[in-house]
N, C-alpha and C positions, 0 to 999 in steps of 0.2 A: 592633869587637867582639873581646873577648879570647878566648884559647883556652879559658879556663874557662867563659865563657858558651856557647861552641860545644859544649863537652862537656856542658853542662847542658841542652842541647836548647832554648836560648833564641835561636838565630839566627832572623831573620825571613825564612826561606826561603819559597818558594811553598808547600811542604808545611806549614810552621808556620802560615802565614796561613790556609790551608784548615782546619787543625785549630782555630784560634782562632775561625773564623767559623761553624762548624757541626759536624755529625756526621762521623765518619770513615766512609768508604765503602770496604768491602773487596769487590771484584768477586765476585759469586756467592754471597755470604753476607749474612745480616742478623742483627743482634743479637737474642738471645732476650729481652733486657730493655734498655731505654734509659732511663737516669735523667737527672737534671738535669745531672750532670757526667760520669758514666761509662756506657759501653756494655758489656754483658756477653754473652759468647757461651758457650753450653752445649756442652761437648765430651765429654759422657758422664760419666765420673767426675772430670773436670776442668772448670774454667772459665777463660776468658780475659777478664780485666777490663781494659778500655781506659780510661785517664783522658784525656779530651779537655781542651781548654783553655777549655771553657765555664765560666762562673761564674754562680752563682745568688744571689739575695738576696730575702728576704721571699717565698719560695716561687715565685719567677719566674726563668726563665732569661733572662739579659740578652742583648741582641742583639750585644753586643761581648764578645769573649773576651779572655783574658790569655795572650799567647804564652808557651809554655814551662811554664805552670802544671801541666799534666798530668804532665810529666816530673818536676817537683819533687815532686809528691804521691807518685808511684810510687817514686822513688828514696829519698825520706825514709822511706816505709813499709818498703822493703826494708832500709834501714840499721837501722831499729829492730827489725825482725823478727830480723835477725842478732844485733844487740846484746843483745836481751832473750830469746834463745832458751833460756837456762838457767832462766828463770822460767816460761815457757809455750811449749808446742809451738805451731806456727803452720801456716798452709796454703800458704805461698809455695813455689813450685817454681823459677821463673826470671822475670827481666825482660828477657831477651835474645831477640830475634825469631828468632835462630838455633836456639833450643830449642823454638820453637812448631811445631805441626803445620801442614801445608799446608791452605789457601792463605795462612795468616797469615804464615808464614815468608817468603813471596814479597814482603812489603811492609815491609821494615825501615825505610824512610824515613817511614812513618806510625806504626809500632808499637814500634820498638826503644826501650827505656828508659822508655816511658810505659805499658807494659802488663805485667800480672802474670798469669803462668800459675800457677794455684793448684789445690789439691785441693778438690773439692766437699765441702761440709759442710752439715749441717742447722742452719740459723741459729736461735739462741735469740732470741726476739722481745722482748728487752729490751736497751737500751744500758746499759753499765756505766760510769757517770760518776763520776769522782773529782775532788774540789775541794780544793785547798790554800789557796785565797784566795777572798774573798767578791766575786764578780763576776757579771755577766750575770743570768740568771734566778734564780740563787741569791741575789744581792743584792736583787732585787725581792721574792722570797719572804720574805727576812729582814726587810725594811722593813715588810711587812704583818703578819707573824705571829711574828717573832723566832725562826724555825726555817727549815730547808731540808729539804724532802722528809721532814718529820716529825721531824727531828733538832733538838732545842732548842739554841740557841746563846746564849752570854752576851750580856746587853744592852750597848749602847754601841759595838758594832763599827762600823767605818767601811767605806765602799766600797773594794774592792781590798785590804782588810786580810788579813794571813795568819791562817788559822785555827789554833787551838791544836794540832790534829792534822788531817791530811787526812780527809775524810769521803766515804763511799760513798753516792751519791745516784742510784739507777737512774732510767731513763726508759723509757716504752713505745717500741717501734720501729715506725714507720709509714712506708710508701712514699710517701704523699702527705700534705701538710700538716705541721703541727708535731708533733714528739715531745712527750710529756707527762711532766713530772716526777712520780714516784710514790714512795711510801715503800718502805722495805725490806720491810715487812710485806706489802705488795701483791705484791711480787716473790716472796716466800717462799710466799705462798698459791698463786700460779700455778705455781711451779717446784719447790716443796718446799724445806725448810730445808737439806738437805745440799748440793744444787746451788747454792742461793743463797750459802751460806757459802763454797763453793769459788770462785764467781765474785767474791765480795767480797775474799777473801784474795788471789787472783791479781791483781785490779785494783789493790788498794792496793800490792802488791809491785811491779807494773809501774810504777805512778806514782812510787813512791819511787825506784826505780832511774833512771827517765827524768829526774826532777827533779834528782837528784844529778848526772847527766851534763850536763844543761842548765846547772846552776849552775856547773860547772867552765868553762863557755863563756860565762859572763856573762849567762845568761838565767834567768828565773823561769818555771816551768811552773805557770800559775795553775789550770788545770783541763784535763781531757781526757776523752775517751770511748773505750771499748773495746767491741768486739763479739766474741762467741764462738759457736762452733757445734760439732756433734759429727761426727767421722769415725768411724763405727761407734760404739764406746763411749768414744772418746777425745775429751776436751774440748780444742779448739784455738782459738787466736786467729785471727780472720779480718778481712776488709775492709781498710781502711787504718788506720794507727795513728800517732798523735803527729805529725800534719801541721798546717800552718796552717789547714786546713779543718775539723779535728776538735779543735783545742786552742787555748788562749790562751798564747802566749809573750810575756813582757814583758822589756824590757831592764833588768837589775838596776841599771845605772848611773843610770837616770832614774826608777826606781821611787819613788813617793811615795804612800802610802795616803791616802784621803780623797776621791778622785775616780776617774774611769775612767782607764785607762792606755793609752798608745799601744801597739798590739800588732802582731805580725807575722802578720796574717791579713787577711780581707776586711772587717774593720770599717772600713777606709779607704774601701771601696766603699759600705758602708752609710751612712757619714757623708755622702758625696757625694750619695747618693740622698735622704737626709733633707733635705738643704739645697736639693735641686733642685726641691722642690715636688711630687714624684711622690706619689700617694696610696696606693702599695703595691698597687694593683690592676693586673693584666695589661692591656696589655702594658707591660713595663719599658722605660725610655728607654735609648738608647745611652750609653756612657761616652765622655767626651772623651779625647783622646790622653794628656793629663797624668795623668789618673786611671789609665788603663791602665798607663802607664809606672811610676807610683808603686806600684801594686799589684804589678806584675811585680818591681820592685826589692825589695819587702818579702818576697815569697816566696823570691826568690833569696838574700836576706840570711839568712833563717831557715835555709835549707839550708846555706849556707856556715858560719854560726856553729855549727850543731849537728853538722856532720860534719867541720869543720876542726880545726886544732890547738887544744889546750886553752889558755884564757886564764889559768887558775889551776890549781894542782895541790892535791890533798888529797882 
């Protein structure tokens, strides 16, 4: 195991194995909210968001986790929050357990690097999705209607093809089940035109900057989602951003439109589950070691490529 892997929280220590197998247990406290992947602790005007190594697919938490995944998600989000701070204020305070209040600061072996201390914000109940390429649910909508979230697109586009310009395609935000793609008009009716325009502008600017950064490192940012909330009257970027769990990153060197692309995310897990014969109803089956390792390597590669030296300049 290299020093880089150790720093990336990917060593298979007893603590890492516990993190991959289940929820993190902090003596004396319980999470205010336990999601599929993350546990959230309410600290008054702050939150502690802990990214475990759990992985979900088709609305089910798999019994097998991906060691180090929570560290990668947290550190990539922190990297992007810092990199894109000039475009939008964000909620991140620290990812270091030394900065956390007690008793969380007493457990750096479980929390350090994989947890975000953030300012609490009132979440906007829409996801701000930006698509630069035709993939996933956008591709499925286009095949049926020639449009994505009510935005008409030219005929004859192929799967994974670059769009003439990136498009803003919001989705409803739900805690259980699937988020639902909606038109911008639906969002504007719920939030008002002024706020919707601000969210659209910020999301497109964040996507453009992130796509440019990724491109210098040989990656294509196919699509991603952002979440925002209010701290008082200030609109801030929240949650995780531009990670393999919330974005599609493709290798530019192997990109070829006309079919689905190999991506640095959990599509590898979905592909295995589809081939396993599982009917997508709980309980989900365990993952074999080779799928765990393959997924782990993809997440680590995404982190290394995005945060490492530039492959190209310009």
